[in-house]
C-alpha positions as CSV (number, residue, x, y, z in Angstrom):
1,X,-56.7,-11.0,24.9
2,X,-53.9,-10.4,27.8
3,X,-53.6,-7.3,30.2
4,X,-50.4,-6.9,28.4
5,X,-52.0,-6.0,25.3
6,X,-54.9,-4.1,27.3
7,X,-51.8,-2.4,29.3
8,X,-51.1,-0.9,26.3
9,X,-53.7,-0.1,24.0
10,X,-55.0,2.2,27.4
11,X,-51.0,3.5,26.7
12,X,-51.2,5.1,23.5
13,X,-55.0,5.8,23.7
14,X,-54.6,8.3,26.5
15,X,-51.5,9.6,24.6
16,X,-53.9,10.2,21.7
17,X,-56.4,11.2,24.1
18,X,-54.3,13.8,25.2
19,X,-53.2,15.2,21.9
20,X,-57.1,15.5,20.9
21,X,-58.1,17.5,24.2
22,X,-55.0,19.7,23.1
23,X,-56.6,20.0,19.3
24,X,-59.4,21.5,20.4
25,X,-59.0,23.9,22.9
26,X,-56.7,25.6,20.5
27,X,-59.7,24.5,17.5
28,X,-62.8,27.4,16.6
29,X,-64.9,24.0,15.4
30,X,-64.9,21.3,17.6
31,X,-68.2,18.5,16.8
32,X,-65.8,16.0,14.9
33,X,-63.3,16.2,17.7
34,X,-65.6,16.1,20.3
35,X,-67.8,13.1,18.4
36,X,-64.0,11.7,18.6
37,X,-63.1,12.4,22.3
38,X,-66.9,10.7,23.2
39,X,-65.2,7.2,21.0
40,X,-62.2,7.6,22.8
41,X,-63.2,7.6,26.8
42,X,-65.7,4.6,25.2
43,X,-62.9,2.7,23.9
44,X,-60.8,3.3,28.1
45,X,-64.8,2.6,29.7
46,X,-64.4,-1.0,28.1
47,X,-60.7,-1.5,29.0
48,X,-61.8,-1.0,32.7
49,X,-65.1,-3.3,32.1
50,X,-63.7,-5.7,30.6
51,X,-64.9,-5.3,27.5
52,X,-62.4,-4.1,24.5
53,X,-61.9,-5.6,21.7
54,X,-66.0,-7.6,21.9
55,X,-67.3,-6.7,19.1
56,X,-71.1,-4.6,19.5
57,X,-72.9,-7.1,17.1
58,X,-72.2,-10.9,17.5
59,X,-70.0,-10.3,20.9
60,X,-67.9,-12.4,19.6
61,X,-63.9,-11.1,19.6
62,X,-63.0,-7.6,17.6
63,X,-59.8,-9.5,15.4
64,X,-56.5,-7.2,17.3
65,X,-54.7,-7.4,14.6
66,X,-57.6,-4.7,13.1
67,X,-57.6,-2.7,16.9
68,X,-53.3,-2.3,16.2
69,X,-54.0,-0.7,13.4
70,X,-57.8,1.2,14.8
71,X,-58.2,0.7,18.7
72,X,-62.3,2.6,17.8
73,X,-62.6,-0.6,15.6
74,X,-65.9,-1.7,17.7
75,X,-67.2,-4.9,15.1
76,X,-65.4,-7.9,14.6
77,X,-65.2,-9.2,10.0
78,X,-67.6,-11.9,10.2
79,X,-70.2,-8.1,11.5
80,X,-68.9,-5.5,9.0
81,X,-71.3,-4.0,6.3
82,X,-71.1,-4.6,2.3
83,X,-70.0,-1.2,2.1
84,X,-67.7,-1.3,4.6
85,X,-66.3,-4.5,3.5
86,X,-65.4,-2.9,-0.1
87,X,-63.7,-0.3,1.9
88,X,-61.6,-2.7,3.9
89,X,-60.8,-4.3,0.5
90,X,-59.8,-1.2,-1.6
91,X,-57.6,-0.2,2.2
92,X,-56.0,-3.5,1.4
93,X,-54.7,-3.5,-2.5
94,X,-53.2,0.2,-1.4
95,X,-51.8,-1.4,1.1
96,X,-50.2,-3.5,-1.1
97,X,-49.4,-1.9,-3.7
98,X,-47.8,0.0,-1.1
99,X,-45.7,-2.4,0.1
100,X,-44.8,-3.9,-2.9
101,X,-42.7,-0.6,-3.6
102,X,-40.8,-1.4,-0.7
103,X,-39.1,-4.1,-2.2
104,X,-35.3,-3.8,-3.3
105,X,-34.2,-4.0,-6.8
106,X,-33.8,-7.5,-7.5
107,X,-31.2,-9.7,-9.0
108,X,-28.6,-7.8,-7.7
109,X,-25.2,-7.4,-9.3
110,X,-22.6,-5.0,-6.5
111,X,-18.4,-5.6,-6.7
112,X,-18.5,-9.4,-7.0
113,X,-21.4,-9.4,-5.4
114,X,-25.0,-11.5,-7.0
115,X,-28.3,-11.0,-5.1
116,X,-31.0,-12.3,-5.6
117,X,-34.8,-13.1,-3.1
118,X,-38.4,-14.5,-3.5
119,X,-41.0,-12.8,-1.7
120,X,-44.5,-14.5,-1.1
121,X,-47.1,-13.2,0.5
122,X,-49.7,-15.7,2.1
123,X,-51.9,-12.9,1.3
124,X,-52.9,-9.3,0.4
125,X,-49.8,-8.7,2.5
126,X,-47.2,-9.6,4.3
127,X,-45.0,-9.4,7.5
128,X,-42.0,-10.6,6.0
129,X,-38.7,-8.4,5.1
130,X,-36.8,-8.3,2.8
131,X,-33.8,-5.4,1.9
132,X,-31.2,-4.2,0.5
133,X,-29.5,-1.0,1.5
134,X,-26.2,0.7,0.5
135,X,-24.3,2.0,3.2
136,X,-23.6,4.9,1.5
137,X,-22.1,7.0,-1.1
138,X,-18.7,7.2,0.2
139,X,-18.5,3.1,1.1
140,X,-19.5,0.3,-2.1
141,X,-20.9,-2.2,1.2
142,X,-23.9,-3.1,1.1
143,X,-26.2,-4.1,3.6
144,X,-28.7,-7.4,3.5
145,X,-31.9,-8.2,5.6
146,X,-34.4,-10.8,5.8
147,X,-36.6,-11.4,8.9
148,X,-40.6,-12.3,10.3
149,X,-42.9,-10.0,12.1
150,X,-45.0,-12.8,14.3
151,X,-47.7,-12.8,13.2
152,X,-49.6,-12.3,10.0
153,X,-51.9,-9.7,7.8
154,X,-52.6,-5.8,8.6
155,X,-50.5,-5.5,11.5
156,X,-47.4,-7.7,10.9
157,X,-47.4,-5.5,7.5
158,X,-46.9,-2.1,9.1
159,X,-44.3,-3.5,11.2
160,X,-42.8,-4.3,8.8
161,X,-43.0,-1.4,7.3
162,X,-41.9,0.3,10.1
163,X,-38.8,-1.9,10.6
164,X,-38.4,-1.1,6.2
165,X,-38.2,3.2,8.0
166,X,-36.2,2.6,10.5
167,X,-33.1,0.8,9.0
168,X,-33.7,3.6,6.4
169,X,-32.3,5.8,8.4
170,X,-30.7,4.0,10.7
171,X,-28.4,3.4,7.5
172,X,-27.5,6.9,7.1
173,X,-25.7,7.3,10.3
174,X,-22.7,4.4,8.8
175,X,-23.0,3.0,12.3
176,X,-21.3,-1.1,13.1
177,X,-24.0,-3.4,12.3
178,X,-24.5,-4.3,16.4
179,X,-25.2,-0.7,16.9
180,X,-27.5,-0.5,14.5
181,X,-29.8,-3.7,15.5
182,X,-29.9,-2.5,19.5
183,X,-30.6,0.5,17.8
184,X,-33.4,-0.2,15.4
185,X,-34.2,-3.1,18.6
186,X,-34.8,0.3,20.6
187,X,-36.9,2.1,18.3
188,X,-39.4,-0.9,17.3
189,X,-40.1,-1.8,21.8
190,X,-41.0,1.2,22.9
191,X,-43.4,1.8,19.5
192,X,-45.1,-2.0,19.2
193,X,-47.2,-3.4,21.2
194,X,-45.1,-6.4,23.8
195,X,-46.6,-9.2,21.7
196,X,-44.8,-8.4,18.8
197,X,-41.6,-8.7,17.4
198,X,-39.0,-9.4,14.7
199,X,-37.2,-12.4,14.5
200,X,-34.4,-10.5,11.6
201,X,-30.9,-12.0,10.2
202,X,-28.9,-8.2,9.4
203,X,-25.2,-8.8,7.2
204,X,-22.8,-6.2,5.7
205,X,-21.3,-7.4,2.3
206,X,-17.9,-5.9,1.9
207,X,-16.1,-5.8,-1.7
208,X,-13.3,-7.9,-0.9
209,X,-15.8,-10.9,0.0
210,X,-16.0,-10.5,4.1
211,X,-19.8,-10.5,5.4
212,X,-20.7,-9.3,9.0
213,X,-23.5,-11.0,10.3
214,X,-26.0,-11.1,13.0
215,X,-29.1,-12.9,13.4
216,X,-31.7,-11.5,16.0
217,X,-33.3,-15.1,16.6
218,X,-33.9,-16.3,13.1
219,X,-33.8,-18.8,10.8
220,X,-30.2,-19.7,10.8
221,X,-29.0,-19.4,6.8
222,X,-26.9,-21.3,5.6
223,X,-23.5,-20.9,3.8
224,X,-22.3,-22.7,0.7
225,X,-18.4,-22.9,1.2
226,X,-16.7,-24.8,-1.0
227,X,-18.2,-28.6,-0.2
228,X,-19.9,-27.7,2.8
229,X,-22.6,-27.0,3.8
230,X,-22.5,-24.5,6.7
231,X,-26.0,-23.7,9.0
232,X,-25.1,-20.7,10.6
233,X,-27.6,-20.0,14.4
234,X,-28.5,-17.6,16.3
235,X,-26.6,-14.9,18.9
236,X,-29.3,-12.8,19.3
237,X,-32.6,-12.5,20.4
238,X,-35.9,-11.1,17.8
239,X,-36.0,-7.5,17.5
240,X,-38.8,-5.7,19.5
241,X,-38.9,-8.3,22.7
242,X,-36.6,-6.7,25.0
243,X,-35.1,-3.2,25.1
244,X,-32.0,-3.6,26.0
245,X,-31.1,-6.7,24.2
246,X,-27.5,-6.9,22.7
247,X,-26.3,-8.5,19.0
248,X,-23.2,-10.5,18.6
249,X,-21.6,-10.2,14.8
250,X,-20.0,-12.9,12.8
251,X,-17.5,-12.2,10.5
252,X,-17.4,-14.7,7.3
253,X,-15.0,-14.6,4.3
254,X,-16.6,-15.7,0.9
255,X,-14.9,-16.5,-1.6
256,X,-15.7,-16.8,-5.4
257,X,-18.7,-19.6,-6.4
258,X,-19.2,-19.1,-2.2
259,X,-23.3,-18.7,-1.5
260,X,-25.2,-17.8,1.7
261,X,-28.9,-18.7,1.5
262,X,-31.3,-16.8,4.0
263,X,-35.5,-17.8,4.3
264,X,-37.9,-17.3,6.9
265,X,-40.7,-20.0,8.2
266,X,-42.9,-19.6,5.7
267,X,-40.4,-22.4,4.1
268,X,-39.1,-24.2,6.9
269,X,-42.9,-24.9,8.1
270,X,-44.9,-25.9,4.8
271,X,-46.9,-28.4,6.2
272,X,-48.0,-31.1,3.8
273,X,-50.3,-33.1,5.6
274,X,-48.4,-35.2,7.4
275,X,-44.8,-33.1,8.5
276,X,-42.8,-29.3,7.8
277,X,-40.3,-29.4,5.3
278,X,-38.2,-28.5,7.5
279,X,-34.7,-27.1,7.7
280,X,-32.9,-30.2,6.7
281,X,-34.3,-30.6,3.8
282,X,-33.8,-26.4,3.2
283,X,-29.6,-27.4,3.4
284,X,-30.1,-30.5,1.5
285,X,-31.2,-28.7,-1.7
286,X,-29.2,-25.4,-1.5
287,X,-26.3,-28.2,-0.9
288,X,-27.4,-30.2,-4.2
289,X,-28.0,-26.9,-6.1
290,X,-24.5,-24.3,-4.5
291,X,-22.6,-23.3,-8.0
292,X,-26.3,-22.2,-9.4
293,X,-26.8,-18.4,-9.7
294,X,-29.1,-16.7,-7.1
295,X,-31.2,-17.0,-9.3
296,X,-31.5,-19.9,-10.0
297,X,-30.7,-21.9,-6.8
298,X,-34.0,-20.4,-5.0
299,X,-36.0,-21.7,-8.0
300,X,-34.7,-24.7,-7.2
301,X,-36.0,-24.6,-3.4
302,X,-39.2,-23.6,-4.6
303,X,-39.5,-26.7,-7.6
304,X,-38.7,-28.8,-4.7
305,X,-41.7,-26.9,-1.8
306,X,-43.9,-27.2,-4.6
307,X,-43.1,-31.4,-4.8
308,X,-43.7,-31.7,-1.7
309,X,-46.7,-29.0,-0.8
310,X,-48.4,-30.6,-4.3
311,X,-49.1,-26.8,-5.0
312,X,-50.9,-25.9,-2.0
313,X,-52.4,-22.2,-0.7
314,X,-49.8,-21.0,1.0
315,X,-50.8,-20.4,4.5
316,X,-48.0,-18.2,5.7
317,X,-45.5,-15.6,4.0
318,X,-42.5,-17.4,2.5
319,X,-38.8,-15.3,1.5
320,X,-35.5,-17.0,0.5
321,X,-32.8,-14.9,-0.6
322,X,-29.4,-15.8,-2.3
323,X,-26.4,-14.1,-1.7
324,X,-23.7,-15.4,-4.5
325,X,-19.5,-13.8,-4.2
326,X,-19.2,-14.1,-7.7
């Protein structure tokens, strides 16, 4: 664990310690709080002597993503008791259920737009972000998002859930797309470990066929327009990388029959033992199936992916979204 992660953990624990001391001074029954305070002090002491994140049983490393969830964890997964393992499994099942409720309606139709997506976690929970949010009650405009949190597992899924809450809250302000990303970036940057960030494509659909689009370090979306297949490169830094990042917004005009394909690197970086699936193959599949409905266009990608990796188990979360001007 590098010094930046340690400093971030130290800052968070110091803040929690202050709140705990305040609670103890205001409570009549402090035994439980005092025990918790001792755990916090023990963790802070370990940071000072360089043993924070070291398993007390095998002396190996405690998984960082578990420390992000609970910085007082002192045992790695391999050293958990059978009872603790069952508790963790139940927590993961609950987290998976909660995360599935955050997904938007699929095979969506609105004001001349057809939208579908495929969302496939590699494990119980996912670090991919996929969302559709109406701008407000007075407008038919629609925001769409597809993103990928750095890392995997519980920590990534927690940041994904945080991102969901941030964008749903900020959308109510009806601010511009660029400002929406700038505010989300500051909130994520100020509340997340410096090693965690989000690549993201965010867009706004208008009933005229216009799309505003901003790419924060994510895989290039593919515009299928007429007989052309155009990759739209990133114009901004990932969310949470630097607190003062700015985001450019591009405008596209989709005519009936035009489509936009977005995906996470769980698609492009799928490995078959010899090489990666790659962006060129994704563009080729999209171009060959440009006339299909979004749901069928996504299915074409999945069929080709299975032919490539022969149905091997997924090692990374996978998300694909297709948007078509009807």
